[in-house]
N, C-alpha and C positions, 0 to 999 in steps of 0.2 A: 227509324229515321236514318240511322247511320248506314244501314244497308242500302236504303233507297238513294241516299246521297252518293254513296260509293258507286252504285250502278250508274247514276247520272254522270259522275266524273269520268267514268270509263265508257262514255258514249253508248250506254246500254248493251255493252258487250259482256254477257253474263259470265263467260269463262274468265275474262280478265278481272272482273269485279270479284268473283269468287276466289281467285288466287290471292287477292288482297285480304278478303274477309276470313278465309279459312287457312290457317297455317299449314305448311307442308306436311306435318305429322298428323294432320287431321284436326277436327274441331276440338276445341277446349271445352270440356264439360264442367259446368259449375256444380259444386256440391249442393245437394238438395237441402234447402233451409229447414225443411220439416224434420230432418235428422236431428236438429238441435232442439226441437220442441219436446216438452214432456208429454206423457200419454194424455194427461188431462187437457193440455193446450190443443193437441191434435184432435181430441174428441170434441172440444168446444168449437173448433173450426169446422169440423165435419157437420156438426149440428147446425151451425150458422149457414153452411152451404145448402143443407136441406131446407132450412127456413126461408132463405133469401135467394137461392140460386146463385148466380154470379154477380149479384148487385153488391159489389165490394164496398160501396159507400154506405149502404145500410148495414153491412156486416161490421164495418169500422165503427159506425155510430152505436150499434148495439154493444160492441166490445167496450168502447169508451164508457158507455153508461154502466156496464157491468163492473168495469174496473173502478169507477167512481164509487159504486156501492161497496166494494170491498175495502176501499180506502176509508170510507166514513164509518165502517163498523168498528 
């Protein structure tokens, strides 16, 4: 949304909008959040992707259900 808004504010001049969106030194890369996951968390996520594809709502619901089971034990 931010990129689209910036493009609109720069009258759809792509080079002008990009100069605002991308710093002079190049794009800022975010650290991959999966680096902070344990091996079991990463494996659980990969299994959920195989099971649900990219339906992240179902993945979240399955994870919340699994987390609730661990808390009740």
